[in-house]
C-alpha positions as CSV (number, residue, x, y, z in Angstrom):
1,X,5.4,41.3,-17.8
2,X,4.7,43.9,-15.1
3,X,7.3,46.7,-14.8
4,X,8.1,45.6,-11.2
5,X,9.4,42.2,-12.4
6,X,11.6,43.9,-15.0
7,X,13.1,46.2,-12.3
8,X,13.8,43.2,-10.1
9,X,15.6,41.4,-13.0
10,X,17.6,44.5,-13.7
11,X,18.8,44.7,-10.0
12,X,19.7,41.0,-10.1
13,X,21.7,41.5,-13.3
14,X,23.6,44.4,-11.8
15,X,24.4,42.3,-8.7
16,X,25.6,39.4,-10.7
17,X,27.8,41.6,-13.0
18,X,29.4,43.4,-9.9
19,X,30.3,40.1,-8.3
20,X,31.8,38.6,-11.5
21,X,35.4,37.5,-11.2
22,X,37.0,35.9,-14.3
23,X,38.8,32.6,-13.5
24,X,41.8,32.9,-15.8
25,X,42.9,36.3,-14.5
26,X,45.6,34.9,-12.2
27,X,47.2,32.9,-15.1
28,X,47.1,36.0,-17.3
29,X,48.6,38.1,-14.5
30,X,51.5,35.6,-13.9
31,X,52.2,35.5,-17.7
32,X,52.0,39.4,-17.9
33,X,54.4,39.8,-14.9
34,X,56.8,37.3,-16.4
35,X,56.9,39.1,-19.7
36,X,57.3,42.4,-18.1
37,X,60.1,41.1,-15.8
38,X,61.9,39.8,-19.0
39,X,61.4,43.1,-20.8
40,X,62.8,45.1,-17.8
41,X,65.8,42.8,-17.4
42,X,66.6,43.1,-21.1
43,X,66.5,46.9,-21.0
44,X,68.4,47.1,-17.8
45,X,71.7,48.2,-19.5
46,X,70.0,51.6,-20.3
47,X,69.9,52.4,-16.6
48,X,73.6,52.1,-16.1
49,X,75.8,55.2,-15.8
50,X,73.4,57.9,-16.9
51,X,74.9,61.3,-17.7
52,X,73.3,64.6,-18.3
53,X,73.7,64.3,-22.0
54,X,72.1,60.9,-22.5
55,X,69.7,60.5,-19.6
56,X,66.5,61.4,-21.5
57,X,67.5,59.3,-24.5
58,X,68.2,56.3,-22.3
59,X,65.0,56.7,-20.4
60,X,62.9,56.9,-23.5
61,X,64.6,53.8,-24.9
62,X,64.1,52.0,-21.6
63,X,60.4,52.8,-21.6
64,X,60.1,51.8,-25.3
65,X,61.8,48.4,-24.6
66,X,59.6,47.8,-21.5
67,X,56.4,48.9,-23.4
68,X,55.5,51.4,-20.7
69,X,54.5,55.1,-20.8
70,X,56.4,57.6,-18.9
71,X,54.3,60.5,-17.5
72,X,55.9,63.9,-17.1
73,X,54.3,66.9,-15.2
74,X,55.8,70.3,-15.0
75,X,54.5,71.9,-11.8
76,X,56.5,75.0,-12.5
77,X,59.3,76.0,-15.0
78,X,62.0,74.7,-12.7
79,X,60.5,71.4,-11.5
80,X,59.6,68.3,-13.3
81,X,57.8,65.1,-11.9
82,X,58.2,61.8,-13.7
83,X,56.2,58.6,-13.1
84,X,57.1,55.2,-14.5
85,X,54.3,52.6,-14.1
86,X,54.3,49.0,-15.1
87,X,52.7,45.8,-13.8
88,X,55.9,45.2,-11.8
89,X,56.5,48.6,-10.3
90,X,55.6,52.3,-10.0
91,X,58.3,54.9,-9.5
92,X,58.0,58.7,-9.1
93,X,60.7,61.2,-9.0
94,X,61.2,64.9,-9.0
95,X,63.8,66.8,-10.9
96,X,64.7,70.5,-10.5
97,X,66.9,72.8,-12.5
98,X,67.2,76.2,-13.9
99,X,64.6,76.0,-16.6
100,X,62.4,73.4,-18.1
101,X,65.0,71.5,-20.0
102,X,67.3,71.3,-17.0
103,X,64.5,70.1,-14.8
104,X,63.5,67.4,-17.3
105,X,67.1,66.2,-17.6
106,X,67.5,66.1,-13.7
107,X,64.3,64.2,-13.4
108,X,65.5,61.7,-16.1
109,X,68.7,61.1,-14.2
110,X,66.8,60.6,-10.9
111,X,64.3,58.2,-12.7
112,X,67.2,56.1,-14.1
113,X,68.8,55.9,-10.7
114,X,65.6,55.1,-8.9
115,X,64.6,52.4,-11.4
116,X,68.0,50.7,-11.1
117,X,67.7,50.7,-7.3
118,X,64.1,49.5,-7.4
119,X,64.9,46.7,-9.8
120,X,67.8,45.6,-7.7
121,X,65.7,45.6,-4.5
122,X,62.5,44.3,-6.0
123,X,63.4,42.0,-8.9
124,X,60.0,40.4,-9.0
């Protein structure tokens, strides 16, 4: 085969690959959303009445029960940004305090409050 035909075939393959949409994606998405909704509803009790002493522990348990990862970012020693991301919702909060530990605790309390509000307003 000439090289030009191979180049044309490669272009055609890239075009087909770029336009590919799997058919069962919607069914999987519905099942994933339903499973995540059930996990979040089951772990909802950890969002209730957070205190400074148990906020980080409750938030870590909530994330473990819902099978999500909590991202933390310290922009400076007195400020912490936390982001919770799941197939159902994305919530970001900022916590400030005198030092790293206090900022993380404040962000955890804000996150628990924000998640509780978001889950009440957007249950699906």
